[in-house]
N, C-alpha and C positions, 0 to 999 in steps of 0.2 A: 556432538549432535547426531550420533549413531543410534539407531533403534536397537536395544539389547534385549527386549522381551516384549511380546505381544500377548495380552491376556483377554480372552472373551468373557463377558459377564452377562448372565441373564437375570434380570430383575423383575419383580412383580409390581403391579400397579399400587398395591397398598404398602409397599416397602418405603420407609423413610430413610433408613441407613442399612448398611451391610459391611460385612468384612470380606477382604479378599484373602482367603486363608494362606495362599502361597506367598503372600507378601509380608504377612504378619511377622514382626521380628527381624525383618531384613533391612538393610541400609537403604535409605531413599535414594532414588536415581537423581541425576542432574536436573531432569524435568520429566513431567508426565504429559504425554499427547493424548488427552482424553478424546474419546470417540474416534480413535485412530482407524482410518479406512472409511470413515464417514457412513457407517451402517446403522447407527443408532438414531432414534427419534426421541428427543427429550430436550430439556433446557440444560445446556452444559456450562459449568463454570470452571475455568482454569484456575488452579490454586496460585496464591502469590508468588511462591518460589519459582514455579514454572513460568509465570508471566515474566519475572525478572530474568530468567534465563533466555527466554525467546526475545526480549527486548534487546538483548546484546548479541544473540547468536542464531536468530531464526533463519538468516540468510545462509547459514552454514549447512541447513538441512538439504541433503542432496536432491531428493525428489520434489519437483516443483508442485506436484499435485498436493503434497502434504504441507508445503509452504502456504499455498493458497488457501487450503483448509484451515490453517491456524489463523490466518487474516480474517477469515470469515467467522471463525468461532469468537475471536475477539470483538468483531463487529457486532455479533448477536449479543454479547456480553454488554457492549455499550448501549444497545437498544433497550436492554433490560435493566439499565442502571447499575451494572456490576463492574463498569469501567468508565473512566472519564474520557471525553473527547480529546483532551490535551495529551493523555497518556497514550491513546491509540495513535494519535497523529505523531508523537515523538518516536513511537516504534517504527512507523511507516518511513519517517525521515532518515532514521539510522540504518534500517535494514533493507530499503529498496535501492540504496546507492549502486550496487553491483548487480541488480536483478536484471535478467535478459529474457526470461521466459514470458511469452505473450499470455499464457493463461493466468499467471500471477498478476502481471501488469493490468491486464484487462479488468480483473475483479477489483483490484485496489484503486486504479485510476478512475474508472468509470462508475463504480458502485459504491465504494467505501469512502475515499477521501472527499468527494464533494458533498456527501451527506454529512460527514463529520464536521466539516467546516460550516456548512449552512445551518445545521440543526443542533450541534452539540458543542460549539464553541462560544465563549463570551463574545458579545458584539464588538467589544474594544479590541479583540484579537483577530477579528475577521480579515482585515486588510493585511495584517502581518503574516497570518496563516496562508493566505494566497501568494503573497510574496515569496515565503519560504517554499511553497510547493513549486512555483514558476522556476526558482533557482535549482531546486531539487531535480525536477524533470529535465531542465536543460542541461544539467550536470550529467544526468544519465545518457542523453544523446551525445554529448560532448566527449564521453568516455570512449566512444569508438567500438563498444561492445555490442551495440544494437545493429545487426546487419539485416534482420528480417524487414522487408518493406512495410508490411502491415503494422508490425510493432513500432517502427519508427513513426508512422503516420498516427498511431494511437497516442504515442507520447507527445507528438506535435500538437494534436487536438487538445490534450490535457494541458499543455503550456499555454494555448490560447485562451482556454477557459480560466486559467489562473492569473492572466495578466490584468491586473488592477491598478498597479503602481505606475505612475506617470513615466518613470524611467523605463519600465518594461513596455509601455505603450510606444515609446520612442524606438525601442528595439524592434517592435513589430513593423513599424513605418520603415525602418531600414531594411528589414527582411523583405518587405513587400517591394521595395525600389530595387533591391539586388536579385530578388528571386531565390536566395539562399538563406539557410539558418546560420546565425552567427552566436558565438558564445559571449559570455558577459564581458569578455576582454575585447570583443569585436572581431575575432578571428573567425574566418569563414570555415564552417564545418564540412563543406562540400555536400551538404544535404539539400537537394533542390525542393522548393515548397511546391506541392500540387496545386492544381487550379482551385480545387475545392476549398483548400486552406488559404488560398489568397482571397477568396470570396469572404471567408470567415474573418480573416484579418481586416478587410475593408469595413465590415460591420462593426468589428471591435473598435476600430479606430473612430468611426463616426458616432458610435454610442458612448464613447468615453468622455 
């Protein structure tokens, strides 16, 4: 997942197709990162082979800016009908496991995943999707890789939003009583729950 070549292209408004002369006849790379650097203004569609590559390797891209950009590109594709909600959610589930950067997590947890589940998933998968996300976010916290306080609170907020399952509500009750986050096995993660999150837990419990 290293960038091996960057090519700038200038297109015209009346162009439907064009050739990139320096790539004609060359072997295709593992993936294309279209609109690399995010300086273009257009509707961008990532090709299928590149989507498959990112679905399994997006987390290996070193620059967090470019990881976030790809998530947002795919989100735009979803809104345009060029990608399914289940496909994007599957990529998020597999590639966010080891994510630690606040800019990536902010985009995906606050702006992408909630919209995907609410607007682009079949209603029969609504609860299961939230259940999967609850466990994914809790797993990210439990990994011990998130040391930044703001990032931990961001993930904790996403966990509270995703808590729909009865078992997960029971976990929130336990967190409220102890004042600390516990993993799915009940182990204390030594992450103290801030007062604002306690208030949100109370609302969640009483509205469930």
